[in-house]
PDB file of N, CA, C, O and CB in Angstrom:
ATOM      1  N   MET A   1      18.132  -3.365   3.821  1.00  0.00           N
ATOM      2  CA  MET A   1      17.481  -3.325   2.524  1.00  0.00           C
ATOM      3  C   MET A   1      16.013  -2.951   2.680  1.00  0.00           C
ATOM      4  O   MET A   1      15.357  -3.315   3.656  1.00  0.00           O
ATOM      5  CB  MET A   1      17.620  -4.674   1.810  1.00  0.00           C
ATOM      6  N   VAL A   2      15.538  -2.246   1.733  1.00  0.00           N
ATOM      7  CA  VAL A   2      14.162  -1.765   1.775  1.00  0.00           C
ATOM      8  C   VAL A   2      13.222  -2.663   0.978  1.00  0.00           C
ATOM      9  O   VAL A   2      12.012  -2.625   1.204  1.00  0.00           O
ATOM     10  CB  VAL A   2      14.090  -0.345   1.246  1.00  0.00           C
ATOM     11  N   ILE A   3      13.734  -3.457   0.065  1.00  0.00           N
ATOM     12  CA  ILE A   3      12.887  -4.231  -0.852  1.00  0.00           C
ATOM     13  C   ILE A   3      11.965  -5.226  -0.138  1.00  0.00           C
ATOM     14  O   ILE A   3      10.771  -5.219  -0.436  1.00  0.00           O
ATOM     15  CB  ILE A   3      13.759  -4.979  -1.835  1.00  0.00           C
ATOM     16  N   PRO A   4      12.430  -6.082   0.785  1.00  0.00           N
ATOM     17  CA  PRO A   4      11.492  -7.021   1.432  1.00  0.00           C
ATOM     18  C   PRO A   4      10.344  -6.348   2.182  1.00  0.00           C
ATOM     19  O   PRO A   4       9.206  -6.800   2.057  1.00  0.00           O
ATOM     20  CB  PRO A   4      12.243  -7.896   2.391  1.00  0.00           C
ATOM     21  N   PRO A   5      10.596  -5.271   2.967  1.00  0.00           N
ATOM     22  CA  PRO A   5       9.447  -4.621   3.604  1.00  0.00           C
ATOM     23  C   PRO A   5       8.467  -4.013   2.608  1.00  0.00           C
ATOM     24  O   PRO A   5       7.259  -4.008   2.846  1.00  0.00           O
ATOM     25  CB  PRO A   5       9.927  -3.551   4.540  1.00  0.00           C
ATOM     26  N   ILE A   6       8.984  -3.500   1.493  1.00  0.00           N
ATOM     27  CA  ILE A   6       8.084  -2.929   0.481  1.00  0.00           C
ATOM     28  C   ILE A   6       7.221  -4.025  -0.136  1.00  0.00           C
ATOM     29  O   ILE A   6       6.028  -3.820  -0.360  1.00  0.00           O
ATOM     30  CB  ILE A   6       8.890  -2.196  -0.622  1.00  0.00           C
ATOM     31  N   ASN A   7       7.811  -5.183  -0.411  1.00  0.00           N
ATOM     32  CA  ASN A   7       7.027  -6.303  -0.951  1.00  0.00           C
ATOM     33  C   ASN A   7       5.938  -6.725   0.022  1.00  0.00           C
ATOM     34  O   ASN A   7       4.808  -6.991  -0.389  1.00  0.00           O
ATOM     35  CB  ASN A   7       7.939  -7.498  -1.266  1.00  0.00           C
ATOM     36  N   ALA A   8       6.265  -6.790   1.303  1.00  0.00           N
ATOM     37  CA  ALA A   8       5.265  -7.156   2.311  1.00  0.00           C
ATOM     38  C   ALA A   8       4.178  -6.097   2.393  1.00  0.00           C
ATOM     39  O   ALA A   8       2.998  -6.422   2.530  1.00  0.00           O
ATOM     40  CB  ALA A   8       5.924  -7.345   3.688  1.00  0.00           C
ATOM     41  N   CYS A   9       4.567  -4.846   2.310  1.00  0.00           N
ATOM     42  CA  CYS A   9       3.612  -3.743   2.373  1.00  0.00           C
ATOM     43  C   CYS A   9       2.646  -3.787   1.191  1.00  0.00           C
ATOM     44  O   CYS A   9       1.443  -3.585   1.360  1.00  0.00           O
ATOM     45  CB  CYS A   9       4.351  -2.398   2.402  1.00  0.00           C
ATOM     46  N   ILE A  10       3.168  -4.049   0.009  1.00  0.00           N
ATOM     47  CA  ILE A  10       2.321  -4.124  -1.187  1.00  0.00           C
ATOM     48  C   ILE A  10       1.310  -5.258  -1.058  1.00  0.00           C
ATOM     49  O   ILE A  10       0.142  -5.096  -1.411  1.00  0.00           O
ATOM     50  CB  ILE A  10       3.183  -4.320  -2.452  1.00  0.00           C
ATOM     51  N   GLY A  11       1.760  -6.410  -0.552  1.00  0.00           N
ATOM     52  CA  GLY A  11       0.848  -7.538  -0.358  1.00  0.00           C
ATOM     53  C   GLY A  11      -0.240  -7.226   0.647  1.00  0.00           C
ATOM     54  O   GLY A  11      -1.401  -7.578   0.441  1.00  0.00           O
ATOM     55  N   ASP A  12       0.133  -6.561   1.743  1.00  0.00           N
ATOM     56  CA  ASP A  12      -0.848  -6.197   2.761  1.00  0.00           C
ATOM     57  C   ASP A  12      -1.861  -5.192   2.225  1.00  0.00           C
ATOM     58  O   ASP A  12      -3.059  -5.319   2.481  1.00  0.00           O
ATOM     59  CB  ASP A  12      -0.148  -5.627   3.988  1.00  0.00           C
ATOM     60  N   LEU A  13      -1.389  -4.203   1.489  1.00  0.00           N
ATOM     61  CA  LEU A  13      -2.298  -3.190   0.946  1.00  0.00           C
ATOM     62  C   LEU A  13      -3.239  -3.783  -0.093  1.00  0.00           C
ATOM     63  O   LEU A  13      -4.400  -3.381  -0.177  1.00  0.00           O
ATOM     64  CB  LEU A  13      -1.504  -2.041   0.331  1.00  0.00           C
ATOM     65  N   SER A  14      -2.760  -4.720  -0.873  1.00  0.00           N
ATOM     66  CA  SER A  14      -3.628  -5.388  -1.854  1.00  0.00           C
ATOM     67  C   SER A  14      -4.714  -6.189  -1.158  1.00  0.00           C
ATOM     68  O   SER A  14      -5.861  -6.210  -1.604  1.00  0.00           O
ATOM     69  CB  SER A  14      -2.804  -6.308  -2.769  1.00  0.00           C
ATOM     70  N   THR A  15      -4.353  -6.847  -0.065  1.00  0.00           N
ATOM     71  CA  THR A  15      -5.337  -7.606   0.707  1.00  0.00           C
ATOM     72  C   THR A  15      -6.421  -6.688   1.250  1.00  0.00           C
ATOM     73  O   THR A  15      -7.600  -7.039   1.231  1.00  0.00           O
ATOM     74  CB  THR A  15      -4.656  -8.357   1.857  1.00  0.00           C
ATOM     75  N   ILE A  16      -6.031  -5.520   1.733  1.00  0.00           N
ATOM     76  CA  ILE A  16      -7.003  -4.555   2.251  1.00  0.00           C
ATOM     77  C   ILE A  16      -7.953  -4.105   1.142  1.00  0.00           C
ATOM     78  O   ILE A  16      -9.166  -4.055   1.348  1.00  0.00           O
ATOM     79  CB  ILE A  16      -6.282  -3.335   2.865  1.00  0.00           C
ATOM     80  N   LEU A  17      -7.409  -3.779  -0.030  1.00  0.00           N
ATOM     81  CA  LEU A  17      -8.247  -3.315  -1.137  1.00  0.00           C
ATOM     82  C   LEU A  17      -9.231  -4.394  -1.578  1.00  0.00           C
ATOM     83  O   LEU A  17     -10.408  -4.103  -1.791  1.00  0.00           O
ATOM     84  CB  LEU A  17      -7.376  -2.888  -2.320  1.00  0.00           C
ATOM     85  N   ILE A  18      -8.771  -5.622  -1.717  1.00  0.00           N
ATOM     86  CA  ILE A  18      -9.644  -6.710  -2.158  1.00  0.00           C
ATOM     87  C   ILE A  18     -10.722  -7.008  -1.119  1.00  0.00           C
ATOM     88  O   ILE A  18     -11.870  -7.269  -1.480  1.00  0.00           O
ATOM     89  CB  ILE A  18      -8.823  -7.973  -2.440  1.00  0.00           C
ATOM     90  N   SER A  19     -10.365  -6.972   0.170  1.00  0.00           N
ATOM     91  CA  SER A  19     -11.375  -7.248   1.198  1.00  0.00           C
ATOM     92  C   SER A  19     -12.442  -6.156   1.217  1.00  0.00           C
ATOM     93  O   SER A  19     -13.623  -6.459   1.384  1.00  0.00           O
ATOM     94  CB  SER A  19     -10.715  -7.367   2.584  1.00  0.00           C
ATOM     95  N   LYS A  20     -12.047  -4.891   1.048  1.00  0.00           N
ATOM     96  CA  LYS A  20     -13.035  -3.809   0.985  1.00  0.00           C
ATOM     97  C   LYS A  20     -13.919  -3.962  -0.256  1.00  0.00           C
ATOM     98  O   LYS A  20     -15.134  -3.773  -0.191  1.00  0.00           O
ATOM     99  CB  LYS A  20     -12.330  -2.430   0.975  1.00  0.00           C
ATOM    100  N   PHE A  21     -13.299  -4.302  -1.378  1.00  0.00           N
ATOM    101  CA  PHE A  21     -14.040  -4.467  -2.624  1.00  0.00           C
ATOM    102  C   PHE A  21     -15.088  -5.572  -2.495  1.00  0.00           C
ATOM    103  O   PHE A  21     -16.241  -5.375  -2.879  1.00  0.00           O
ATOM    104  CB  PHE A  21     -13.079  -4.780  -3.779  1.00  0.00           C
ATOM    105  N   THR A  22     -14.703  -6.727  -1.960  1.00  0.00           N
ATOM    106  CA  THR A  22     -15.664  -7.828  -1.829  1.00  0.00           C
ATOM    107  C   THR A  22     -16.749  -7.511  -0.805  1.00  0.00           C
ATOM    108  O   THR A  22     -17.892  -7.939  -0.965  1.00  0.00           O
ATOM    109  CB  THR A  22     -14.942  -9.115  -1.433  1.00  0.00           C
ATOM    110  N   THR A  23     -16.406  -6.767   0.241  1.00  0.00           N
ATOM    111  CA  THR A  23     -17.422  -6.366   1.214  1.00  0.00           C
ATOM    112  C   THR A  23     -18.436  -5.430   0.570  1.00  0.00           C
ATOM    113  O   THR A  23     -19.641  -5.587   0.769  1.00  0.00           O
ATOM    114  CB  THR A  23     -16.770  -5.687   2.433  1.00  0.00           C
ATOM    115  N   TYR A  24     -17.956  -4.456  -0.203  1.00  0.00           N
ATOM    116  CA  TYR A  24     -18.870  -3.541  -0.891  1.00  0.00           C
ATOM    117  C   TYR A  24     -19.760  -4.280  -1.888  1.00  0.00           C
ATOM    118  O   TYR A  24     -20.936  -3.948  -2.035  1.00  0.00           O
ATOM    119  CB  TYR A  24     -18.080  -2.446  -1.610  1.00  0.00           C
ATOM    120  N   LEU A  25     -19.208  -5.269  -2.567  1.00  0.00           N
ATOM    121  CA  LEU A  25     -20.030  -6.079  -3.472  1.00  0.00           C
ATOM    122  C   LEU A  25     -21.105  -6.838  -2.698  1.00  0.00           C
ATOM    123  O   LEU A  25     -22.259  -6.900  -3.122  1.00  0.00           O
ATOM    124  CB  LEU A  25     -19.149  -7.065  -4.261  1.00  0.00           C
ATOM    125  N   TYR A  26     -20.718  -7.414  -1.562  1.00  0.00           N
ATOM    126  CA  TYR A  26     -21.651  -8.236  -0.783  1.00  0.00           C
ATOM    127  C   TYR A  26     -22.803  -7.408  -0.221  1.00  0.00           C
ATOM    128  O   TYR A  26     -23.956  -7.837  -0.269  1.00  0.00           O
ATOM    129  CB  TYR A  26     -20.913  -8.933   0.357  1.00  0.00           C
ATOM    130  N   ILE A  27     -22.495  -6.220   0.313  1.00  0.00           N
ATOM    131  CA  ILE A  27     -23.561  -5.420   0.923  1.00  0.00           C
ATOM    132  C   ILE A  27     -24.299  -4.549  -0.093  1.00  0.00           C
ATOM    133  O   ILE A  27     -25.264  -3.869   0.256  1.00  0.00           O
ATOM    134  CB  ILE A  27     -22.985  -4.543   2.016  1.00  0.00           C
ATOM    135  N   GLY A  28     -23.848  -4.567  -1.344  1.00  0.00           N
ATOM    136  CA  GLY A  28     -24.554  -3.856  -2.404  1.00  0.00           C
ATOM    137  C   GLY A  28     -24.179  -2.394  -2.563  1.00  0.00           C
ATOM    138  O   GLY A  28     -24.898  -1.647  -3.226  1.00  0.00           O
ATOM    139  N   SER A  29     -23.071  -1.969  -1.972  1.00  0.00           N
ATOM    140  CA  SER A  29     -22.650  -0.574  -2.125  1.00  0.00           C
ATOM    141  C   SER A  29     -22.167  -0.272  -3.535  1.00  0.00           C
ATOM    142  O   SER A  29     -22.275   0.862  -4.003  1.00  0.00           O
ATOM    143  CB  SER A  29     -21.552  -0.249  -1.132  1.00  0.00           C
ATOM    144  N   ILE A  30     -21.638  -1.281  -4.210  1.00  0.00           N
ATOM    145  CA  ILE A  30     -21.228  -1.115  -5.606  1.00  0.00           C
ATOM    146  C   ILE A  30     -21.865  -2.237  -6.418  1.00  0.00           C
ATOM    147  O   ILE A  30     -22.020  -3.353  -5.921  1.00  0.00           O
ATOM    148  CB  ILE A  30     -19.661  -1.126  -5.753  1.00  0.00           C
ATOM    149  N   PRO A  31     -22.233  -1.948  -7.661  1.00  0.00           N
ATOM    150  CA  PRO A  31     -22.843  -2.992  -8.497  1.00  0.00           C
ATOM    151  C   PRO A  31     -21.787  -3.984  -8.987  1.00  0.00           C
ATOM    152  O   PRO A  31     -20.609  -3.643  -9.091  1.00  0.00           O
ATOM    153  CB  PRO A  31     -23.576  -2.360  -9.701  1.00  0.00           C
ATOM    154  N   PRO A  32     -22.214  -5.209  -9.287  1.00  0.00           N
ATOM    155  CA  PRO A  32     -21.251  -6.220  -9.754  1.00  0.00           C
ATOM    156  C   PRO A  32     -20.896  -6.064 -11.234  1.00  0.00           C
ATOM    157  O   PRO A  32     -20.832  -7.050 -11.968  1.00  0.00           O
ATOM    158  CB  PRO A  32     -21.811  -7.612  -9.517  1.00  0.00           C
ATOM    159  N   LYS A  33     -20.666  -4.833 -11.664  1.00  0.00           N
ATOM    160  CA  LYS A  33     -20.238  -4.538 -13.028  1.00  0.00           C
ATOM    161  C   LYS A  33     -18.954  -3.722 -12.954  1.00  0.00           C
ATOM    162  O   LYS A  33     -18.682  -3.047 -11.961  1.00  0.00           O
ATOM    163  CB  LYS A  33     -21.350  -3.773 -13.827  1.00  0.00           C
ATOM    164  N   ILE A  34     -18.177  -3.799 -14.022  1.00  0.00           N
ATOM    165  CA  ILE A  34     -16.972  -2.980 -14.082  1.00  0.00           C
ATOM    166  C   ILE A  34     -17.374  -1.596 -14.563  1.00  0.00           C
ATOM    167  O   ILE A  34     -17.696  -1.399 -15.734  1.00  0.00           O
ATOM    168  CB  ILE A  34     -15.889  -3.615 -15.020  1.00  0.00           C
ATOM    169  N   GLN A  35     -17.351  -0.647 -13.644  1.00  0.00           N
ATOM    170  CA  GLN A  35     -17.672   0.732 -13.966  1.00  0.00           C
ATOM    171  C   GLN A  35     -17.039   1.629 -12.914  1.00  0.00           C
ATOM    172  O   GLN A  35     -16.634   1.165 -11.848  1.00  0.00           O
ATOM    173  CB  GLN A  35     -19.210   0.951 -14.040  1.00  0.00           C
ATOM    174  N   LYS A  36     -16.958   2.909 -13.223  1.00  0.00           N
ATOM    175  CA  LYS A  36     -16.391   3.847 -12.264  1.00  0.00           C
ATOM    176  C   LYS A  36     -17.362   4.027 -11.109  1.00  0.00           C
ATOM    177  O   LYS A  36     -18.571   4.149 -11.304  1.00  0.00           O
ATOM    178  CB  LYS A  36     -16.076   5.205 -12.934  1.00  0.00           C
ATOM    179  N   SER A  37     -16.811   4.041  -9.910  1.00  0.00           N
ATOM    180  CA  SER A  37     -17.617   4.226  -8.720  1.00  0.00           C
ATOM    181  C   SER A  37     -16.874   5.176  -7.789  1.00  0.00           C
ATOM    182  O   SER A  37     -15.656   5.075  -7.638  1.00  0.00           O
ATOM    183  CB  SER A  37     -17.917   2.865  -8.020  1.00  0.00           C
ATOM    184  N   GLU A  38     -17.590   6.082  -7.177  1.00  0.00           N
ATOM    185  CA  GLU A  38     -16.975   7.037  -6.252  1.00  0.00           C
ATOM    186  C   GLU A  38     -16.372   6.320  -5.046  1.00  0.00           C
ATOM    187  O   GLU A  38     -15.325   6.725  -4.541  1.00  0.00           O
ATOM    188  CB  GLU A  38     -18.010   8.074  -5.786  1.00  0.00           C
ATOM    189  N   THR A  39     -17.026   5.262  -4.587  1.00  0.00           N
ATOM    190  CA  THR A  39     -16.511   4.491  -3.452  1.00  0.00           C
ATOM    191  C   THR A  39     -15.184   3.839  -3.799  1.00  0.00           C
ATOM    192  O   THR A  39     -14.234   3.916  -3.020  1.00  0.00           O
ATOM    193  CB  THR A  39     -17.522   3.423  -3.020  1.00  0.00           C
ATOM    194  N   LEU A  40     -15.106   3.200  -4.955  1.00  0.00           N
ATOM    195  CA  LEU A  40     -13.856   2.565  -5.365  1.00  0.00           C
ATOM    196  C   LEU A  40     -12.764   3.600  -5.605  1.00  0.00           C
ATOM    197  O   LEU A  40     -11.603   3.369  -5.268  1.00  0.00           O
ATOM    198  CB  LEU A  40     -14.072   1.730  -6.625  1.00  0.00           C
ATOM    199  N   LYS A  41     -13.131   4.732  -6.184  1.00  0.00           N
ATOM    200  CA  LYS A  41     -12.152   5.787  -6.433  1.00  0.00           C
ATOM    201  C   LYS A  41     -11.561   6.285  -5.116  1.00  0.00           C
ATOM    202  O   LYS A  41     -10.345   6.443  -5.003  1.00  0.00           O
ATOM    203  CB  LYS A  41     -12.798   6.953  -7.207  1.00  0.00           C
ATOM    204  N   ASN A  42     -12.411   6.533  -4.123  1.00  0.00           N
ATOM    205  CA  ASN A  42     -11.932   7.002  -2.822  1.00  0.00           C
ATOM    206  C   ASN A  42     -11.050   5.960  -2.146  1.00  0.00           C
ATOM    207  O   ASN A  42     -10.027   6.302  -1.554  1.00  0.00           O
ATOM    208  CB  ASN A  42     -13.112   7.351  -1.917  1.00  0.00           C
ATOM    209  N   ASN A  43     -11.440   4.697  -2.231  1.00  0.00           N
ATOM    210  CA  ASN A  43     -10.627   3.640  -1.627  1.00  0.00           C
ATOM    211  C   ASN A  43      -9.276   3.512  -2.320  1.00  0.00           C
ATOM    212  O   ASN A  43      -8.257   3.317  -1.659  1.00  0.00           O
ATOM    213  CB  ASN A  43     -11.367   2.305  -1.681  1.00  0.00           C
ATOM    214  N   PHE A  44      -9.260   3.619  -3.632  1.00  0.00           N
ATOM    215  CA  PHE A  44      -8.003   3.512  -4.363  1.00  0.00           C
ATOM    216  C   PHE A  44      -7.071   4.670  -4.028  1.00  0.00           C
ATOM    217  O   PHE A  44      -5.871   4.467  -3.848  1.00  0.00           O
ATOM    218  CB  PHE A  44      -8.264   3.467  -5.866  1.00  0.00           C
ATOM    219  N   ILE A  45      -7.612   5.878  -3.942  1.00  0.00           N
ATOM    220  CA  ILE A  45      -6.790   7.038  -3.584  1.00  0.00           C
ATOM    221  C   ILE A  45      -6.240   6.882  -2.169  1.00  0.00           C
ATOM    222  O   ILE A  45      -5.065   7.158  -1.928  1.00  0.00           O
ATOM    223  CB  ILE A  45      -7.610   8.344  -3.700  1.00  0.00           C
ATOM    224  N   ALA A  46      -7.078   6.445  -1.238  1.00  0.00           N
ATOM    225  CA  ALA A  46      -6.610   6.230   0.134  1.00  0.00           C
ATOM    226  C   ALA A  46      -5.535   5.162   0.183  1.00  0.00           C
ATOM    227  O   ALA A  46      -4.558   5.301   0.919  1.00  0.00           O
ATOM    228  CB  ALA A  46      -7.775   5.839   1.044  1.00  0.00           C
ATOM    229  N   LEU A  47      -5.699   4.100  -0.587  1.00  0.00           N
ATOM    230  CA  LEU A  47      -4.701   3.032  -0.635  1.00  0.00           C
ATOM    231  C   LEU A  47      -3.397   3.538  -1.238  1.00  0.00           C
ATOM    232  O   LEU A  47      -2.317   3.184  -0.763  1.00  0.00           O
ATOM    233  CB  LEU A  47      -5.228   1.839  -1.443  1.00  0.00           C
ATOM    234  N   LEU A  48      -3.484   4.353  -2.269  1.00  0.00           N
ATOM    235  CA  LEU A  48      -2.290   4.909  -2.898  1.00  0.00           C
ATOM    236  C   LEU A  48      -1.531   5.817  -1.930  1.00  0.00           C
ATOM    237  O   LEU A  48      -0.306   5.735  -1.832  1.00  0.00           O
ATOM    238  CB  LEU A  48      -2.668   5.686  -4.165  1.00  0.00           C
ATOM    239  N   VAL A  49      -2.247   6.675  -1.221  1.00  0.00           N
ATOM    240  CA  VAL A  49      -1.614   7.561  -0.241  1.00  0.00           C
ATOM    241  C   VAL A  49      -0.977   6.747   0.878  1.00  0.00           C
ATOM    242  O   VAL A  49       0.144   7.036   1.295  1.00  0.00           O
ATOM    243  CB  VAL A  49      -2.641   8.554   0.340  1.00  0.00           C
ATOM    244  N   THR A  50      -1.683   5.733   1.364  1.00  0.00           N
ATOM    245  CA  THR A  50      -1.137   4.877   2.415  1.00  0.00           C
ATOM    246  C   THR A  50       0.119   4.162   1.941  1.00  0.00           C
ATOM    247  O   THR A  50       1.092   4.056   2.687  1.00  0.00           O
ATOM    248  CB  THR A  50      -2.179   3.858   2.869  1.00  0.00           C
ATOM    249  N   GLY A  51       0.106   3.678   0.723  1.00  0.00           N
ATOM    250  CA  GLY A  51       1.279   2.997   0.177  1.00  0.00           C
ATOM    251  C   GLY A  51       2.477   3.915   0.060  1.00  0.00           C
ATOM    252  O   GLY A  51       3.592   3.540   0.423  1.00  0.00           O
ATOM    253  N   ILE A  52       2.251   5.118  -0.447  1.00  0.00           N
ATOM    254  CA  ILE A  52       3.348   6.079  -0.596  1.00  0.00           C
ATOM    255  C   ILE A  52       3.914   6.463   0.765  1.00  0.00           C
ATOM    256  O   ILE A  52       5.132   6.513   0.939  1.00  0.00           O
ATOM    257  CB  ILE A  52       2.870   7.335  -1.346  1.00  0.00           C
ATOM    258  N   LEU A  53       3.038   6.735   1.731  1.00  0.00           N
ATOM    259  CA  LEU A  53       3.512   7.084   3.070  1.00  0.00           C
ATOM    260  C   LEU A  53       4.257   5.926   3.724  1.00  0.00           C
ATOM    261  O   LEU A  53       5.249   6.145   4.419  1.00  0.00           O
ATOM    262  CB  LEU A  53       2.342   7.506   3.948  1.00  0.00           C
ATOM    263  N   SER A  54       3.793   4.704   3.510  1.00  0.00           N
ATOM    264  CA  SER A  54       4.473   3.536   4.074  1.00  0.00           C
ATOM    265  C   SER A  54       5.867   3.366   3.491  1.00  0.00           C
ATOM    266  O   SER A  54       6.818   3.082   4.220  1.00  0.00           O
ATOM    267  CB  SER A  54       3.653   2.277   3.829  1.00  0.00           C
ATOM    268  N   VAL A  55       5.990   3.537   2.186  1.00  0.00           N
ATOM    269  CA  VAL A  55       7.305   3.412   1.541  1.00  0.00           C
ATOM    270  C   VAL A  55       8.243   4.511   2.027  1.00  0.00           C
ATOM    271  O   VAL A  55       9.411   4.245   2.312  1.00  0.00           O
ATOM    272  CB  VAL A  55       7.167   3.472   0.000  1.00  0.00           C
ATOM    273  N   LEU A  56       7.748   5.736   2.126  1.00  0.00           N
ATOM    274  CA  LEU A  56       8.585   6.824   2.633  1.00  0.00           C
ATOM    275  C   LEU A  56       9.028   6.557   4.066  1.00  0.00           C
ATOM    276  O   LEU A  56      10.182   6.805   4.414  1.00  0.00           O
ATOM    277  CB  LEU A  56       7.835   8.154   2.557  1.00  0.00           C
ATOM    278  N   PHE A  57       8.127   6.057   4.891  1.00  0.00           N
ATOM    279  CA  PHE A  57       8.464   5.720   6.275  1.00  0.00           C
ATOM    280  C   PHE A  57       9.542   4.641   6.319  1.00  0.00           C
ATOM    281  O   PHE A  57      10.498   4.755   7.087  1.00  0.00           O
ATOM    282  CB  PHE A  57       7.212   5.252   7.037  1.00  0.00           C
ATOM    283  N   LEU A  58       9.397   3.596   5.505  1.00  0.00           N
ATOM    284  CA  LEU A  58      10.404   2.531   5.480  1.00  0.00           C
ATOM    285  C   LEU A  58      11.763   3.048   5.014  1.00  0.00           C
ATOM    286  O   LEU A  58      12.797   2.639   5.541  1.00  0.00           O
ATOM    287  CB  LEU A  58       9.944   1.392   4.571  1.00  0.00           C
ATOM    288  N   ILE A  59      11.765   3.933   4.042  1.00  0.00           N
ATOM    289  CA  ILE A  59      13.029   4.497   3.562  1.00  0.00           C
ATOM    290  C   ILE A  59      13.693   5.335   4.644  1.00  0.00           C
ATOM    291  O   ILE A  59      14.901   5.226   4.858  1.00  0.00           O
ATOM    292  CB  ILE A  59      12.797   5.347   2.305  1.00  0.00           C
ATOM    293  N   ILE A  60      12.924   6.165   5.324  1.00  0.00           N
ATOM    294  CA  ILE A  60      13.481   7.004   6.388  1.00  0.00           C
ATOM    295  C   ILE A  60      14.027   6.149   7.521  1.00  0.00           C
ATOM    296  O   ILE A  60      15.120   6.409   8.022  1.00  0.00           O
ATOM    297  CB  ILE A  60      12.417   7.973   6.925  1.00  0.00           C
ATOM    298  N   ILE A  61      13.278   5.132   7.928  1.00  0.00           N
ATOM    299  CA  ILE A  61      13.741   4.249   8.999  1.00  0.00           C
ATOM    300  C   ILE A  61      15.011   3.523   8.584  1.00  0.00           C
ATOM    301  O   ILE A  61      15.931   3.390   9.392  1.00  0.00           O
ATOM    302  CB  ILE A  61      12.652   3.235   9.376  1.00  0.00           C
ATOM    303  N   SER A  62      15.083   3.053   7.352  1.00  0.00           N
ATOM    304  CA  SER A  62      16.287   2.336   6.915  1.00  0.00           C
ATOM    305  C   SER A  62      17.496   3.266   6.858  1.00  0.00           C
ATOM    306  O   SER A  62      18.617   2.831   7.120  1.00  0.00           O
ATOM    307  CB  SER A  62      16.058   1.694   5.542  1.00  0.00           C
ATOM    308  N   ILE A  63      17.288   4.534   6.519  1.00  0.00           N
ATOM    309  CA  ILE A  63      18.395   5.498   6.519  1.00  0.00           C
ATOM    310  C   ILE A  63      18.854   5.782   7.946  1.00  0.00           C
ATOM    311  O   ILE A  63      20.052   5.900   8.202  1.00  0.00           O
ATOM    312  CB  ILE A  63      17.973   6.813   5.822  1.00  0.00           C
ATOM    313  N   ILE A  64      17.914   5.890   8.867  1.00  0.00           N
ATOM    314  CA  ILE A  64      18.261   6.156  10.268  1.00  0.00           C
ATOM    315  C   ILE A  64      18.989   4.969  10.883  1.00  0.00           C
ATOM    316  O   ILE A  64      19.970   5.152  11.604  1.00  0.00           O
ATOM    317  CB  ILE A  64      16.999   6.480  11.084  1.00  0.00           C
ATOM    318  N   ILE A  65      18.525   3.768  10.611  1.00  0.00           N
ATOM    319  CA  ILE A  65      19.093   2.564  11.224  1.00  0.00           C
ATOM    320  C   ILE A  65      20.444   2.204  10.628  1.00  0.00           C
ATOM    321  O   ILE A  65      21.323   1.731  11.348  1.00  0.00           O
ATOM    322  CB  ILE A  65      18.138   1.396  11.066  1.00  0.00           C
ATOM    323  N   SER A  66      20.627   2.415   9.339  1.00  0.00           N
ATOM    324  CA  SER A  66      21.876   1.994   8.699  1.00  0.00           C
ATOM    325  C   SER A  66      23.042   2.827   9.223  1.00  0.00           C
ATOM    326  O   SER A  66      22.918   4.036   9.415  1.00  0.00           O
ATOM    327  CB  SER A  66      21.773   2.121   7.159  1.00  0.00           C
ATOM    328  N   PRO A  67      24.173   2.165   9.453  1.00  0.00           N
ATOM    329  CA  PRO A  67      25.342   2.906   9.945  1.00  0.00           C
ATOM    330  C   PRO A  67      25.894   3.830   8.861  1.00  0.00           C
ATOM    331  O   PRO A  67      25.719   3.567   7.672  1.00  0.00           O
ATOM    332  CB  PRO A  67      26.440   1.932  10.420  1.00  0.00           C
ATOM    333  N   PRO A  68      26.560   4.911   9.269  1.00  0.00           N
ATOM    334  CA  PRO A  68      27.127   5.818   8.263  1.00  0.00           C
ATOM    335  C   PRO A  68      28.179   5.112   7.409  1.00  0.00           C
ATOM    336  O   PRO A  68      28.918   4.257   7.898  1.00  0.00           O
ATOM    337  CB  PRO A  68      27.746   7.051   8.944  1.00  0.00           C
ATOM    338  N   ASN A  69      28.236   5.469   6.166  1.00  0.00           N
ATOM    339  CA  ASN A  69      29.201   4.914   5.209  1.00  0.00           C
ATOM    340  C   ASN A  69      29.046   3.413   5.006  1.00  0.00           C
ATOM    341  O   ASN A  69      30.006   2.751   4.612  1.00  0.00           O
ATOM    342  CB  ASN A  69      30.606   5.209   5.669  1.00  0.00           C
ATOM    343  N   SER A  70      27.881   2.865   5.261  1.00  0.00           N
ATOM    344  CA  SER A  70      27.699   1.419   5.096  1.00  0.00           C
ATOM    345  C   SER A  70      27.713   1.012   3.627  1.00  0.00           C
ATOM    346  O   SER A  70      28.025  -0.136   3.312  1.00  0.00           O
ATOM    347  CB  SER A  70      26.388   0.974   5.741  1.00  0.00           C
ATOM    348  N   LEU A  71      27.386   1.922   2.734  1.00  0.00           N
ATOM    349  CA  LEU A  71      27.387   1.597   1.316  1.00  0.00           C
ATOM    350  C   LEU A  71      28.780   1.691   0.702  1.00  0.00           C
ATOM    351  O   LEU A  71      29.055   1.045  -0.309  1.00  0.00           O
ATOM    352  CB  LEU A  71      26.441   2.513   0.579  1.00  0.00           C
ATOM    353  N   SER A  72      29.660   2.487   1.302  1.00  0.00           N
ATOM    354  CA  SER A  72      30.989   2.658   0.716  1.00  0.00           C
ATOM    355  C   SER A  72      31.968   1.564   1.125  1.00  0.00           C
ATOM    356  O   SER A  72      33.033   1.447   0.520  1.00  0.00           O
ATOM    357  CB  SER A  72      31.547   3.998   1.106  1.00  0.00           C
ATOM    358  N   ASN A  73      31.639   0.758   2.135  1.00  0.00           N
ATOM    359  CA  ASN A  73      32.513  -0.340   2.569  1.00  0.00           C
ATOM    360  C   ASN A  73      32.245  -1.569   1.728  1.00  0.00           C
ATOM    361  O   ASN A  73      31.289  -2.298   1.990  1.00  0.00           O
ATOM    362  CB  ASN A  73      32.307  -0.659   4.067  1.00  0.00           C
ATOM    363  N   SER A  74      33.064  -1.811   0.732  1.00  0.00           N
ATOM    364  CA  SER A  74      32.852  -2.951  -0.160  1.00  0.00           C
ATOM    365  C   SER A  74      33.753  -4.092   0.198  1.00  0.00           C
ATOM    366  O   SER A  74      33.710  -5.139  -0.449  1.00  0.00           O
ATOM    367  CB  SER A  74      33.074  -2.558  -1.599  1.00  0.00           C
TER     368      SER A  74
END
């Protein structure tokens, strides 16, 4: 099944985004207001690409590992 690894991946990626966000707030790279920022935009795009690639990797690995006709045996 692919669902548990995807859930773990989403949690890990969210942790990365929040830690970067709080670090940028602490060092003053972004202001403590809700507004568009180039730094946040770049981080969000990188996180989105990483998430998509991770999900694709998990799907490919699960297809390779699963035995043939495993879904048709009920």
